[in-house]
C-alpha positions in Angstrom: 8.0 92.0 -71.4 10.1 92.1 -68.3 7.7 89.8 -66.9 8.6 87.0 -69.3 12.2 87.7 -68.6 11.7 86.9 -64.9 10.0 83.4 -65.7 12.8 82.5 -67.9 15.5 83.5 -65.4 13.7 82.2 -62.7 13.2 78.9 -64.5 17.2 79.0 -65.2 17.6 79.5 -61.5 15.3 76.2 -60.9 16.9 74.2 -63.1 20.5 75.4 -61.8 19.6 74.6 -58.1 18.0 71.1 -59.5 21.1 70.1 -61.3 23.3 71.5 -58.4 21.0 69.1 -55.6 21.5 66.1 -58.2 25.4 66.6 -57.8 25.7 67.2 -54.4 23.0 63.6 -53.7 25.5 61.7 -56.4 28.4 62.8 -54.4 27.5 61.9 -50.9 26.0 58.7 -52.0 30.0 58.0 -53.9 32.0 59.1 -50.7 29.4 57.1 -48.3 30.1 54.1 -51.0 34.1 54.8 -50.6 34.3 55.5 -47.1 32.0 52.6 -45.7 34.2 50.9 -43.2 35.1 54.3 -42.0 31.4 55.4 -41.3 30.9 52.5 -39.6 33.6 52.8 -37.7 32.4 56.2 -36.7 28.9 54.5 -36.0 30.3 52.1 -33.7 32.4 54.8 -31.9 29.3 57.0 -31.3 27.1 54.0 -29.7 28.5 54.6 -26.7 27.4 58.6 -26.6 24.2 57.9 -28.2 23.4 55.7 -25.0 24.3 58.0 -22.2 22.4 60.8 -23.9 19.6 58.3 -24.3 19.8 58.0 -20.4 20.3 61.3 -19.8 17.0 61.9 -21.1 15.2 59.1 -19.7 16.0 60.6 -16.3 14.9 63.9 -17.2 11.4 62.6 -18.4 11.5 60.3 -15.6 11.9 63.0 -12.9 9.2 65.1 -13.9 
């Protein structure tokens, strides 16, 4: 009898995790759509820093 209760408890928590995951994904997609211009500006601002980091990695690999 205890095993049946554990299975029901585990399946309930699995369903709860699934619903929570879906809510988080939908919220993330909605916020990405709403704040897309700001997100694009953020990526544009990061291009220089990313190029610096890639350049440093290339120089570190070339040194070896």
